[in-house]
C-alpha positions as CSV (number, residue, x, y, z in Angstrom):
1,M,-26.7,-3.8,-4.9
2,K,-25.7,-7.0,-6.7
3,I,-23.5,-9.9,-6.2
4,I,-21.1,-10.7,-8.7
5,I,-19.7,-13.9,-9.0
6,I,-16.5,-14.6,-11.5
7,A,-15.4,-18.3,-12.0
8,N,-13.6,-19.8,-14.8
9,R,-16.3,-21.5,-16.3
10,L,-20.3,-20.4,-16.2
11,P,-22.7,-23.2,-14.7
12,V,-24.4,-24.0,-17.9
13,K,-24.3,-26.6,-20.5
14,I,-24.6,-25.1,-24.2
15,E,-24.9,-27.2,-27.3
16,R,-25.2,-26.3,-30.9
17,T,-28.6,-27.4,-32.5
18,G,-30.0,-26.9,-36.3
19,D,-31.9,-23.6,-34.9
20,G,-28.8,-22.0,-33.2
21,F,-27.8,-23.1,-29.3
22,T,-29.3,-24.6,-26.3
23,I,-28.5,-23.6,-23.0
24,E,-29.5,-25.2,-19.7
25,R,-28.2,-24.4,-16.3
26,S,-25.8,-26.8,-15.1
27,E,-26.0,-27.2,-10.5
28,G,-22.7,-28.3,-9.5
29,G,-21.6,-27.8,-6.1
30,L,-20.2,-24.1,-6.7
31,A,-23.7,-22.9,-8.6
32,T,-25.8,-24.6,-5.4
33,G,-24.0,-23.0,-2.9
34,L,-23.9,-19.8,-4.4
35,G,-27.6,-20.1,-5.9
36,S,-28.5,-20.8,-1.8
37,L,-27.4,-17.5,-0.8
38,E,-30.0,-16.0,1.8
39,T,-30.0,-12.7,0.0
40,E,-32.8,-10.7,-2.3
41,V,-30.1,-8.8,-4.1
42,E,-29.4,-9.9,-7.8
43,K,-26.6,-12.5,-8.6
44,Y,-24.5,-12.3,-11.5
45,W,-22.2,-14.6,-13.4
46,V,-18.8,-13.8,-15.3
47,G,-17.2,-16.7,-16.6
48,W,-16.2,-18.9,-19.8
49,P,-19.4,-20.6,-21.0
50,G,-17.6,-23.6,-22.3
51,I,-17.7,-23.2,-25.8
52,H,-15.6,-22.0,-28.5
53,T,-16.7,-20.1,-31.4
54,D,-14.9,-17.5,-33.8
55,D,-18.5,-16.5,-35.3
56,E,-19.2,-13.0,-33.8
57,E,-22.8,-13.6,-34.9
58,E,-23.0,-17.0,-32.8
59,K,-21.3,-14.9,-30.2
60,Q,-24.0,-12.6,-30.1
61,E,-26.7,-15.0,-30.0
62,I,-25.0,-16.9,-27.1
63,T,-24.3,-13.8,-25.1
64,E,-28.1,-12.4,-25.8
65,K,-29.5,-16.2,-24.2
66,L,-27.1,-15.6,-21.3
67,H,-27.8,-12.2,-20.0
68,Q,-31.2,-13.4,-19.9
69,L,-30.0,-15.7,-16.9
70,H,-27.9,-12.8,-15.7
71,F,-24.9,-14.4,-17.1
72,H,-22.0,-12.9,-18.6
73,P,-19.8,-14.9,-21.1
74,V,-15.9,-14.5,-21.3
75,F,-15.0,-15.9,-25.1
76,L,-11.7,-17.4,-25.3
77,S,-10.0,-18.5,-28.2
78,D,-8.2,-22.0,-29.0
79,E,-4.9,-20.4,-28.0
80,Q,-5.8,-18.8,-24.7
81,I,-7.8,-21.9,-23.6
82,S,-4.4,-23.6,-24.3
83,N,-1.9,-21.5,-22.8
84,Y,-4.1,-19.9,-19.7
85,Y,-6.5,-22.9,-18.9
86,E,-4.3,-26.1,-19.9
87,G,-0.9,-24.1,-19.8
88,Y,-0.3,-21.6,-16.5
89,S,-3.9,-22.9,-14.8
90,N,-3.2,-26.8,-15.0
91,S,0.8,-27.2,-15.8
92,T,1.9,-24.4,-13.7
93,L,-0.6,-23.4,-10.7
94,W,-2.3,-26.9,-10.4
95,P,0.9,-29.3,-9.9
96,L,2.5,-26.4,-7.5
97,C,-0.5,-26.0,-5.3
98,H,-0.6,-30.0,-5.1
99,Y,2.7,-30.7,-4.2
100,F,4.0,-32.3,-7.6
101,F,7.0,-29.7,-8.0
102,S,8.5,-32.2,-10.9
103,Y,5.4,-31.7,-13.2
104,I,5.7,-28.1,-12.9
105,A,6.1,-26.5,-16.3
106,Y,7.2,-23.0,-16.8
107,K,6.6,-21.1,-20.3
108,S,6.3,-17.3,-20.6
109,E,3.3,-17.7,-23.1
110,Y,1.6,-19.3,-20.5
111,W,2.3,-16.6,-18.1
112,A,1.4,-14.0,-20.7
113,A,-2.1,-15.7,-21.3
114,Y,-3.0,-16.0,-18.1
115,R,-2.7,-12.2,-17.2
116,E,-4.3,-11.5,-20.5
117,V,-7.4,-13.7,-19.5
118,N,-7.6,-12.5,-16.3
119,A,-7.7,-8.9,-18.0
120,L,-10.6,-10.1,-20.1
121,F,-12.3,-11.1,-17.4
122,C,-11.9,-8.2,-15.6
123,H,-12.8,-6.3,-18.7
124,E,-16.2,-8.2,-18.8
125,A,-17.3,-7.4,-15.3
126,L,-16.1,-3.7,-14.8
127,P,-19.0,-2.4,-16.6
128,F,-21.7,-3.3,-14.2
129,I,-19.7,-3.2,-10.9
130,E,-20.8,-0.8,-8.8
131,N,-19.3,0.7,-5.7
132,E,-22.0,-0.9,-3.4
133,D,-21.5,-4.4,-5.2
134,F,-20.1,-7.6,-3.6
135,V,-17.5,-9.2,-6.1
136,W,-16.8,-13.0,-5.6
137,V,-13.8,-14.2,-7.3
138,Q,-13.3,-18.0,-7.5
139,D,-10.3,-20.1,-7.7
140,Y,-6.9,-20.5,-8.8
141,Q,-7.3,-19.7,-12.5
142,L,-8.1,-16.0,-11.5
143,M,-5.7,-15.1,-8.9
144,L,-4.8,-11.7,-10.4
145,L,-8.4,-10.6,-10.9
146,P,-9.0,-9.2,-7.3
147,K,-6.3,-6.4,-7.7
148,M,-7.3,-5.8,-11.6
149,I,-10.8,-4.8,-10.2
150,R,-9.5,-2.9,-7.1
151,D,-7.2,-1.0,-9.2
152,R,-10.3,0.3,-11.3
153,K,-13.1,0.0,-8.7
154,P,-11.3,0.9,-5.3
155,A,-14.5,1.5,-3.3
156,T,-15.9,-2.0,-4.3
157,S,-16.0,-5.0,-2.0
158,I,-14.2,-8.2,-3.1
159,G,-13.9,-11.6,-2.0
160,Y,-11.7,-14.4,-3.5
161,F,-12.0,-18.3,-2.5
162,H,-9.4,-20.8,-3.1
163,H,-10.9,-24.2,-3.9
164,I,-7.5,-26.3,-4.2
165,P,-4.6,-26.5,-1.5
166,F,-2.2,-23.4,-1.1
167,P,1.3,-24.7,-0.9
168,S,3.9,-24.3,1.6
169,Y,5.9,-21.1,1.3
170,E,9.1,-23.5,0.7
171,L,7.4,-24.9,-2.6
172,F,5.4,-21.5,-3.5
173,R,8.7,-19.6,-3.6
174,V,10.1,-21.3,-6.9
175,L,7.2,-19.7,-8.9
176,P,8.7,-17.1,-10.8
177,E,5.4,-15.0,-10.7
178,R,5.0,-15.6,-7.1
179,E,4.9,-11.6,-6.0
180,E,2.4,-10.8,-8.5
181,V,0.2,-13.6,-8.1
182,L,0.0,-12.5,-4.2
183,E,-0.6,-9.0,-5.1
184,G,-3.6,-9.9,-7.5
185,L,-5.1,-12.1,-4.5
186,L,-4.4,-8.9,-2.0
187,G,-6.8,-6.8,-4.1
188,A,-9.4,-9.1,-2.2
189,D,-11.0,-7.7,1.0
190,L,-11.4,-11.6,2.1
191,I,-9.6,-14.5,0.8
192,G,-11.0,-18.2,1.9
193,F,-9.7,-21.4,2.2
194,H,-10.7,-24.6,2.8
195,T,-8.6,-25.4,5.9
196,H,-6.7,-23.4,8.6
197,D,-3.5,-25.4,7.3
198,Y,-3.8,-23.9,3.6
199,M,-4.8,-20.2,5.3
200,R,-1.2,-20.4,7.2
201,H,0.6,-21.2,4.0
202,F,-0.8,-18.5,2.7
203,I,-0.2,-15.8,5.4
204,S,3.6,-17.2,5.8
205,A,4.1,-16.3,1.8
206,I,2.8,-13.1,2.5
207,Y,5.2,-12.2,5.3
208,R,8.4,-13.5,3.5
209,V,7.7,-12.7,-0.4
210,L,5.6,-9.1,0.4
211,N,7.2,-8.8,3.8
212,L,4.1,-7.2,4.8
213,N,2.5,-6.8,8.3
214,C,0.3,-9.7,9.2
215,N,-1.8,-9.9,12.8
216,L,-3.1,-13.4,13.1
217,D,-5.6,-13.5,10.3
218,E,-5.1,-9.9,9.1
219,I,-3.0,-8.3,6.6
220,T,-2.2,-4.6,7.2
221,L,-2.3,-2.8,3.9
222,E,-2.1,1.3,3.3
223,E,-6.1,1.7,2.8
224,R,-7.5,-1.3,4.3
225,I,-6.9,-4.8,6.4
226,V,-7.3,-7.7,4.2
227,H,-8.8,-10.7,6.0
228,V,-7.8,-14.4,5.3
229,D,-10.2,-17.3,7.0
230,A,-11.1,-20.9,6.5
231,F,-14.6,-21.6,5.1
232,P,-14.6,-25.6,4.5
233,M,-17.0,-26.3,1.6
234,G,-20.1,-28.3,2.0
235,I,-22.6,-30.0,-0.4
236,N,-26.0,-29.7,-0.8
237,Y,-26.6,-32.5,2.1
238,E,-30.4,-33.0,1.8
239,Q,-30.4,-33.6,-2.0
240,Y,-27.8,-36.2,-1.5
241,H,-29.4,-37.8,1.6
242,Q,-32.9,-38.2,0.3
243,A,-31.4,-39.1,-3.7
244,P,-31.4,-43.0,-2.5
245,A,-35.3,-42.9,-2.0
246,L,-35.7,-41.5,-5.9
247,P,-37.5,-44.4,-8.1
248,E,-34.6,-44.3,-10.7
249,V,-32.2,-44.6,-8.2
250,R,-33.9,-47.4,-6.3
251,E,-34.0,-49.3,-9.8
252,K,-30.3,-48.8,-10.2
253,S,-29.0,-50.1,-6.8
254,A,-31.2,-53.1,-7.1
255,M,-29.8,-53.9,-10.1
256,L,-26.7,-53.4,-8.9
257,R,-27.0,-55.3,-5.7
258,E,-28.7,-58.4,-8.0
259,K,-25.4,-58.4,-10.0
260,L,-22.8,-58.2,-7.2
261,G,-24.9,-60.7,-5.1
262,N,-23.7,-60.9,-1.4
263,K,-20.3,-59.2,-2.3
264,K,-19.0,-56.3,-0.3
265,V,-17.9,-53.2,-2.4
266,I,-15.4,-51.0,-1.9
267,L,-16.3,-47.4,-3.8
268,S,-13.7,-45.4,-5.6
269,V,-14.5,-42.4,-7.2
270,D,-11.7,-39.8,-8.9
271,R,-11.4,-37.8,-11.8
272,L,-8.3,-38.8,-13.9
273,D,-5.5,-36.9,-12.1
274,Y,-2.1,-37.6,-10.7
275,S,-2.9,-35.8,-7.4
276,K,-5.8,-38.6,-6.5
277,G,-3.5,-41.3,-5.7
278,I,-5.0,-43.7,-8.0
279,L,-2.1,-45.5,-8.3
280,H,-1.3,-45.6,-4.8
281,R,-4.7,-47.0,-3.8
282,L,-4.6,-50.0,-6.3
283,T,-0.9,-50.7,-4.9
284,G,-2.7,-51.1,-1.2
285,F,-5.7,-53.2,-2.4
286,A,-3.6,-55.5,-4.4
287,Q,-1.2,-56.4,-0.7
288,F,-4.9,-56.7,0.9
289,L,-5.8,-59.2,-1.8
290,E,-2.2,-61.1,-1.3
291,N,-2.5,-60.6,2.4
292,N,-5.8,-61.7,3.2
293,P,-6.8,-64.6,0.5
294,E,-10.1,-65.2,2.8
295,Y,-11.9,-62.2,1.3
296,H,-11.2,-63.6,-2.2
297,E,-14.5,-63.5,-3.8
298,K,-16.2,-61.7,-1.1
299,V,-15.0,-57.8,-1.9
300,S,-14.9,-56.1,-4.8
301,L,-13.5,-52.9,-5.8
302,A,-15.5,-50.6,-7.8
303,M,-13.5,-47.6,-9.7
304,I,-14.7,-45.1,-11.2
305,V,-12.2,-42.5,-13.1
306,V,-14.3,-39.7,-14.8
307,P,-11.9,-38.8,-17.9
308,S,-9.9,-35.8,-17.6
309,R,-7.5,-34.1,-20.0
310,D,-6.6,-37.5,-21.6
311,N,-5.1,-35.8,-24.7
312,V,-2.4,-34.1,-22.5
313,E,0.4,-36.8,-22.4
314,M,1.0,-37.0,-18.5
315,Y,-2.5,-37.9,-18.1
316,A,-2.5,-40.6,-21.1
317,E,0.2,-41.9,-19.7
318,L,-1.5,-41.9,-16.0
319,K,-4.4,-43.8,-17.9
320,A,-2.4,-46.5,-19.2
321,K,-0.6,-47.1,-16.1
322,I,-3.9,-47.4,-14.3
323,D,-5.4,-49.8,-16.9
324,Q,-1.9,-51.7,-16.6
325,A,-2.5,-52.0,-12.6
326,I,-5.9,-53.1,-12.9
327,G,-5.4,-55.5,-15.6
328,E,-2.4,-56.8,-13.6
329,I,-4.6,-57.3,-10.5
330,N,-7.9,-58.7,-11.9
331,G,-5.4,-61.3,-14.2
332,K,-3.8,-62.5,-11.1
333,Y,-6.8,-62.9,-8.5
334,A,-10.2,-63.1,-10.7
335,K,-12.0,-66.3,-10.4
336,L,-15.2,-67.4,-12.4
337,G,-18.0,-65.4,-11.3
338,W,-15.4,-62.8,-9.4
339,S,-13.7,-59.7,-10.5
340,P,-11.7,-58.1,-7.7
341,I,-11.8,-54.6,-9.8
342,F,-14.8,-53.2,-11.4
343,Y,-13.2,-50.4,-13.8
344,F,-15.2,-47.6,-15.0
345,Y,-13.5,-45.0,-17.3
346,R,-16.8,-42.6,-17.8
347,S,-18.8,-40.3,-16.1
348,F,-21.8,-41.2,-14.3
349,S,-25.1,-39.6,-13.8
350,F,-26.5,-38.3,-10.8
351,E,-28.6,-41.5,-10.5
352,E,-26.0,-43.8,-11.2
353,L,-23.7,-42.2,-9.1
354,I,-25.9,-42.1,-6.2
355,A,-26.9,-45.8,-6.4
356,M,-22.9,-46.9,-6.4
357,Y,-22.9,-44.7,-3.0
358,D,-25.9,-46.8,-1.8
359,I,-24.8,-50.2,-2.3
360,A,-21.0,-49.3,-1.6
361,D,-20.2,-50.9,2.0
362,I,-16.8,-48.9,2.3
363,A,-15.5,-45.6,0.3
364,L,-12.2,-45.4,-0.6
365,V,-11.0,-41.8,-0.7
366,T,-7.1,-41.4,-0.7
367,P,-6.3,-38.3,-2.9
368,L,-2.4,-37.5,-2.2
369,R,-3.3,-33.9,-2.0
370,D,-6.9,-32.3,-2.6
371,G,-8.2,-29.1,-1.5
372,M,-11.6,-30.5,0.2
373,N,-13.2,-33.9,-1.8
374,L,-16.6,-33.4,-1.5
375,V,-16.9,-37.1,-3.0
376,A,-16.4,-38.0,1.0
377,K,-19.1,-36.0,1.6
378,E,-21.5,-37.2,-1.1
379,Y,-20.9,-40.6,0.0
380,L,-21.9,-40.3,3.8
381,A,-25.0,-38.0,2.6
382,A,-26.3,-40.6,0.8
383,K,-25.9,-43.5,3.1
384,G,-29.3,-44.0,4.9
385,E,-30.3,-46.9,7.1
386,Q,-27.6,-48.4,5.3
387,S,-24.1,-48.0,7.3
388,G,-21.0,-47.7,5.5
389,V,-17.2,-46.8,6.3
390,L,-15.4,-44.1,4.7
391,I,-11.4,-44.5,4.3
392,L,-9.9,-41.3,4.1
393,S,-6.6,-39.6,3.3
394,E,-5.1,-37.4,5.8
395,M,-4.0,-35.1,2.6
396,A,-7.6,-34.2,2.2
397,G,-9.1,-31.0,3.2
398,A,-12.1,-33.1,4.5
399,A,-10.3,-35.1,6.9
400,I,-10.0,-31.9,9.6
401,E,-13.9,-32.2,9.6
402,L,-14.5,-35.8,9.3
403,Q,-12.4,-37.4,12.3
404,D,-14.7,-40.3,12.7
405,A,-13.3,-41.8,9.1
406,L,-10.5,-44.3,9.2
407,I,-7.7,-41.6,8.6
408,I,-4.7,-42.7,6.3
409,N,-1.7,-41.8,4.8
410,P,-2.1,-42.5,1.2
411,N,1.5,-42.9,0.4
412,N,1.5,-46.1,3.0
413,K,0.1,-49.3,1.2
414,D,0.2,-51.1,4.8
415,E,-2.1,-48.5,6.3
416,I,-4.4,-48.5,2.8
417,E,-4.4,-52.5,3.8
418,K,-5.1,-52.0,7.5
419,A,-7.9,-49.8,6.7
420,I,-9.8,-52.1,4.2
421,L,-9.4,-54.6,6.7
422,Q,-10.6,-52.5,10.0
423,A,-13.8,-51.7,7.8
424,L,-14.8,-54.9,6.8
425,T,-14.6,-56.1,10.3
426,M,-16.2,-53.0,11.7
427,P,-19.0,-54.0,13.9
428,D,-22.6,-52.3,12.8
429,D,-22.9,-50.5,15.6
430,E,-19.7,-48.7,15.6
431,K,-20.3,-48.1,11.8
432,R,-23.9,-46.4,12.4
433,E,-22.4,-44.4,15.6
434,R,-19.3,-43.1,13.3
435,I,-21.6,-42.0,10.3
436,S,-24.4,-40.6,12.4
437,R,-21.8,-38.1,13.7
438,M,-20.1,-37.4,10.6
439,Q,-23.6,-36.6,8.9
440,K,-24.4,-34.7,11.5
441,S,-21.3,-32.4,10.7
442,I,-21.8,-32.4,7.0
443,A,-25.7,-31.9,7.2
444,Y,-24.5,-28.3,9.2
445,R,-22.0,-27.6,7.2
446,N,-23.5,-27.6,4.0
447,V,-22.6,-25.8,0.5
448,K,-25.7,-23.3,1.5
449,R,-23.9,-22.1,4.8
450,W,-20.3,-22.3,3.1
451,A,-22.1,-19.5,0.7
452,N,-23.6,-17.6,3.3
453,D,-20.7,-17.4,5.8
454,F,-18.4,-16.3,3.5
455,V,-20.8,-13.3,1.9
456,K,-21.7,-12.8,5.6
457,E,-17.9,-12.1,6.4
458,L,-17.7,-9.9,3.3
459,R,-20.3,-7.6,4.5
460,N,-18.8,-7.0,8.1
461,I,-15.2,-6.6,6.4
462,K,-16.9,-4.1,3.9
463,E,-18.3,-2.1,7.1
464,Q,-15.1,-2.3,9.1
465,N,-12.7,-1.1,6.2
466,K,-15.5,1.8,5.8
467,E,-14.2,2.5,9.4
468,I,-10.8,2.6,8.5
469,L,-11.2,4.8,5.5
470,L,-13.0,7.2,7.5
471,R,-10.3,7.4,10.3
472,V,-7.4,8.2,7.6
473,V,-6.2,11.9,8.0
474,D,-7.4,13.4,4.7
475,E,-7.8,16.6,3.5
476,Q,-11.2,17.4,5.4
477,Q,-9.8,16.0,8.7
478,L,-6.8,17.9,8.3
479,I,-8.3,21.3,8.1
480,Q,-10.3,20.0,10.7
481,I,-7.3,19.5,12.9
482,K,-5.6,22.4,12.1
483,S,-8.5,24.5,12.9
484,A,-8.4,23.5,16.2
485,Y,-4.4,23.8,16.4
486,D,-4.8,27.3,14.7
487,E,-7.4,28.6,17.4
488,A,-5.6,27.2,20.4
489,D,-3.9,28.9,23.0
490,S,-1.8,25.8,24.5
491,R,-1.1,23.3,23.1
492,L,0.5,19.7,24.1
493,I,2.3,17.5,21.3
494,L,3.7,14.0,21.9
495,L,5.3,12.1,19.3
496,D,6.5,8.6,19.3
497,Y,10.0,8.5,17.5
498,D,10.9,5.3,15.8
499,G,8.1,4.3,13.1
500,T,6.9,7.8,13.6
501,L,9.2,10.8,13.1
502,S,11.7,8.1,11.7
503,P,11.3,5.2,9.2
504,F,12.3,1.5,11.2
505,T,15.8,0.8,10.2
506,K,17.3,-2.7,10.1
507,M,19.3,-1.7,13.1
508,P,17.8,0.4,15.8
509,E,21.1,2.3,16.7
510,D,20.9,3.5,12.9
511,A,17.5,5.5,13.0
512,V,19.6,9.2,13.5
513,P,16.9,12.2,12.7
514,S,17.2,13.7,9.6
515,E,17.9,17.3,8.8
516,Q,14.2,17.5,7.3
517,L,12.8,16.5,11.0
518,L,15.2,18.5,13.3
519,D,14.3,21.5,10.8
520,L,10.5,20.4,11.7
521,L,11.2,20.2,15.3
522,R,12.8,23.8,15.7
523,R,9.8,25.6,14.1
524,M,7.4,23.5,16.0
525,S,8.9,24.3,19.1
526,A,9.6,28.4,18.5
527,D,5.8,28.7,18.8
528,K,5.6,29.8,22.5
529,R,2.2,28.4,22.7
530,N,3.6,24.6,21.9
531,K,4.8,22.2,24.1
532,V,6.8,19.1,22.1
533,V,7.3,16.3,23.9
534,I,9.2,13.2,22.0
535,N,7.8,10.5,24.2
536,S,9.8,7.4,23.2
537,G,10.8,3.9,24.2
538,R,14.6,5.0,23.6
539,N,17.0,5.7,26.4
540,H,17.9,9.2,27.3
541,Q,21.2,9.5,26.5
542,I,20.4,8.9,22.8
543,L,17.6,11.1,22.9
544,D,19.8,13.8,24.2
545,K,22.6,13.1,21.9
546,W,20.4,13.2,18.9
547,F,18.3,16.5,19.6
548,A,21.1,18.5,21.4
549,G,20.4,22.3,21.4
550,L,16.8,21.9,20.3
551,P,14.2,23.0,23.1
552,L,12.2,20.2,23.1
553,D,10.8,17.8,26.0
554,F,11.6,14.2,26.3
555,A,10.0,10.8,28.2
556,A,12.6,8.3,27.6
557,E,12.2,4.3,28.1
558,H,8.6,4.6,28.2
559,G,8.2,7.2,31.1
560,V,10.8,5.9,33.6
561,F,12.9,9.5,32.6
562,Y,11.5,12.6,31.8
563,K,13.1,15.6,30.8
564,D,11.0,19.2,31.7
565,D,12.5,22.8,30.5
566,G,16.0,21.2,29.9
567,E,16.5,18.8,33.0
568,W,16.1,14.8,33.2
569,H,14.4,13.3,35.9
570,R,13.9,9.9,36.9
571,N,10.7,7.9,38.1
572,I,12.8,5.0,39.2
573,M,15.2,6.4,41.6
574,E,17.9,3.0,41.3
575,K,19.3,2.0,38.0
576,I,17.8,-1.7,38.0
577,N,20.1,-5.1,38.7
578,W,18.7,-7.4,36.2
579,D,17.9,-11.0,37.5
580,E,20.4,-13.4,36.1
581,E,17.8,-15.8,35.0
582,I,16.2,-13.4,33.0
583,L,19.4,-12.4,31.0
584,E,20.2,-16.3,30.7
585,I,16.6,-16.6,29.3
586,I,17.2,-13.5,26.6
587,Q,20.8,-14.8,25.9
588,H,19.4,-18.4,25.0
589,T,17.1,-16.7,22.7
590,I,19.6,-14.7,20.9
591,E,21.9,-17.8,20.6
592,K,19.4,-19.6,19.1
593,T,18.1,-16.8,16.8
594,P,20.5,-15.3,14.2
595,R,20.2,-11.4,13.9
596,S,18.7,-10.6,16.8
597,H,20.3,-8.7,19.8
598,L,19.9,-7.5,23.3
599,E,19.5,-3.8,24.2
600,Q,20.0,-3.0,27.7
601,K,18.9,0.1,29.2
602,D,18.6,1.8,32.7
603,A,15.5,0.4,33.4
604,A,14.1,-1.9,30.6
605,L,15.7,-4.9,28.6
606,V,14.8,-5.2,24.9
607,W,15.1,-7.7,22.6
608,H,15.0,-7.1,18.8
609,Y,14.4,-9.2,16.1
610,R,13.8,-6.7,12.9
611,N,16.1,-8.7,10.9
612,V,15.0,-12.5,12.1
613,D,13.0,-14.2,9.5
614,V,9.5,-14.3,10.1
615,W,8.5,-17.8,10.7
616,L,11.5,-18.0,13.5
617,A,10.8,-14.7,15.1
618,E,7.3,-15.8,15.6
619,L,8.3,-19.0,17.0
620,R,11.0,-17.6,19.3
621,T,9.0,-14.8,20.9
622,Q,6.0,-16.7,21.8
623,Q,8.7,-19.4,23.4
624,L,10.3,-16.1,25.1
625,V,7.4,-14.7,26.6
626,N,6.5,-18.2,28.1
627,A,9.7,-18.7,29.4
628,L,9.9,-15.0,30.9
629,I,6.3,-15.4,32.4
630,G,7.3,-16.8,35.6
631,P,10.6,-14.9,36.6
632,C,8.8,-11.5,35.6
633,S,5.7,-12.3,37.7
634,R,8.0,-12.9,40.6
635,L,9.8,-9.4,40.2
636,N,6.8,-7.6,39.1
637,L,8.1,-6.9,35.9
638,Q,5.5,-6.1,32.5
639,I,6.4,-8.1,29.2
640,V,5.4,-6.0,26.5
641,P,5.8,-7.1,22.9
642,G,5.9,-4.4,20.4
643,N,6.9,-3.8,16.6
644,K,9.8,-6.5,16.1
645,I,10.6,-6.0,19.9
646,V,10.1,-7.6,23.0
647,E,10.8,-5.2,26.0
648,I,10.9,-5.7,29.7
649,K,10.3,-3.2,32.2
650,S,8.4,-1.9,35.2
651,P,4.7,-2.1,35.3
652,D,4.3,1.4,37.0
653,Y,5.4,3.7,34.0
654,N,4.4,4.0,30.4
655,K,3.5,6.3,27.7
656,G,0.0,7.0,29.2
657,S,1.9,7.5,32.3
658,E,3.9,10.2,31.1
659,V,0.8,11.8,29.4
660,I,-1.3,11.9,32.7
661,R,1.5,13.2,34.4
662,R,1.8,16.1,32.2
663,L,-1.9,17.0,31.9
664,E,-1.8,17.3,35.5
665,K,0.9,19.4,35.3
666,G,-0.2,21.9,32.8
667,T,-3.7,23.1,31.1
668,Y,-3.8,22.5,27.2
669,D,-6.7,23.4,25.0
670,F,-5.1,21.5,22.0
671,V,-3.4,17.3,22.5
672,L,-2.3,15.9,19.7
673,A,-0.6,12.6,19.9
674,I,1.0,10.5,17.1
675,G,2.1,7.0,17.3
676,D,2.6,3.8,15.5
677,D,3.4,0.7,18.0
678,T,1.1,-1.1,20.5
679,T,3.2,0.9,23.4
680,D,1.4,3.9,21.8
681,E,-2.0,2.7,22.4
682,D,-1.4,3.6,26.4
683,M,-0.6,7.0,25.2
684,F,-4.1,7.4,23.0
685,R,-6.2,6.2,26.3
686,A,-4.8,8.5,28.4
687,L,-5.5,11.6,26.0
688,P,-8.6,13.6,27.5
689,P,-12.1,13.3,25.2
690,Y,-11.0,16.4,23.3
691,G,-7.7,14.8,22.5
692,I,-6.6,14.0,19.1
693,S,-4.9,10.7,18.8
694,I,-3.3,9.5,15.6
695,K,-2.1,5.6,14.7
696,V,0.5,5.8,12.0
697,G,0.4,2.4,9.9
698,S,-2.0,-0.2,10.9
699,F,-5.4,0.6,12.5
700,S,-6.1,0.9,16.0
701,P,-9.3,0.9,17.7
702,A,-7.6,3.3,20.3
703,A,-6.9,6.1,17.7
704,K,-9.5,8.6,16.5
705,Y,-7.5,9.2,13.1
706,R,-5.1,7.2,11.0
707,I,-2.0,8.1,8.9
708,P,-0.9,5.0,7.1
709,L,2.4,5.6,5.8
710,Q,5.1,6.9,8.2
711,S,6.4,9.1,5.3
712,S,3.2,11.0,5.4
713,V,4.0,12.2,9.1
714,I,6.4,15.1,8.9
715,P,4.5,16.3,5.7
716,F,1.2,16.2,7.8
717,L,3.0,18.1,10.5
718,N,4.6,20.8,8.2
719,K,1.1,21.3,6.8
720,L,-0.6,21.5,10.6
721,I,2.1,24.3,11.8
722,Q,2.3,26.6,8.8
């Protein structure tokens, strides 16, 4: 067994020398986390090596050296880098996920290159992926890859982690390739995000774009369940916490303190990107200087901007605006011996960055949108006895964990000004208490825990999906069930209707049985050894109408009515007169929920919402159930949420009580129950130990077997009785 990590970049630095190439590992956050996995199995990396060459001999040399490290390179052409990486990844998906709608660029060659490069990654990884391996795909550059691998290695366990925000459905829906992107991600068994908000947006997109059933954090597919969860990424806490004591860091810190004197330092560290809110931050700082002149010559902002894509026009323009804004602020407020802003447009070494964290009194981290933001965590970890204050954007994923930071809206310059003033005047005891609590949190939720939690969850899901696959009725299990059927002298066969014998339709009244189904039921009933019962939530009038002339038994309205040997009986003697309060609650819900309606049976009320928007349906379902709890409790009525319905009924009868009644009445050496809904769980649980229960569609722990598709039920029954 192996763990194969597939990311856009390999964690290496490759340089040309006179003798060929030198290769060094680069320990970024991802590499550190994955390198700390608590497992003895081998780890392999697949990714772009970060260097371009068209020379096949050079590619061979690089490949051989990387293979020694268990790294597998994917070489990309200049055109692929331009269209896949700079194009679809960073000019289409990046602005989409960061809510910069007007910045999104659509070009057919971008999408073509994105698909092509995802296929290249798949081609490179496939030769050494085996069924027992774990594959972990990283980030938005490779959103098609999980399905590509799944299609070729269906038994492999695949995880995917999305390191940037996932946008709301209203924004994601503008993506022309939205369906293919989502289907690509559903090739994974586990899809991870930094926060529950991103997780919620993703599940909403799955509901609305692909119309798939989701149960909280699970997405039900034909052959398996995809799990979605939040795994907040951390940092190597001990590395950052201990680093200020390193001699080279102490030397740099002392030099910086001497240069700055007793001035307070506000630190800002970002990569050049429009999502980081750098211009908003400068506007807020300028307003602080304007309104608080008493802090002139006492406070400076040290702004580090790491170069990124500044050959792209949009980024070059952003840099020009940043340069201009800093120049205007310094030109307006600077005095001899004091500069309001120290501006560094370059990368910092680890030691230099730690020194800046060490001497900074305040960290100003105000992205307009950020998946997590590890700078905030690095700053906190690097503070030892020196207390600091973190000002953090509520739009950063880290804000959910770091509630002791001063949380601000990065679009509000008044909040930025107020937070700077609060940070400068905060008592030392409060600073220490706040930072201590946040340090405990990030020390616990470090990058090692992030990686291990994800892989542990992926292992658990693999075992769950194995059980699901084992329960699917395959040819061997069909032979076993048919053998028991053929040998039996007396058989009880209980069949749900909607979603089992008949597919769900847009309107419940449209589910008229097909001629194929009627013919099957005739042949099943013709065998004198068979007692065939349709155990349904439908009312008895419609069942009589649809199956007139067939020698079937029925249970209607979940066992309130039943038909034995051609005669109907009722367990509830009088028709229920429904409470006006309950009817008013349901009617109010219908008025607020377009395309929903009420079905009134003799012994049940059913609110149907099959045609309602998924989000609205979830909201109204919860509101309706909450509103009904009081009156239904008083009247001893049961509220039963089902498949696109909410039903109010007597608690005394259900599909399980009908099974018990029939088992008490007769003796059977073969009992089979097939159903698809939550109401069928009662039927499964009421079967004797030798009974055969089959859930149609989603997985059920109460059922022994599973048929993934409703369309497979009639073929299954045909094979059973032939």
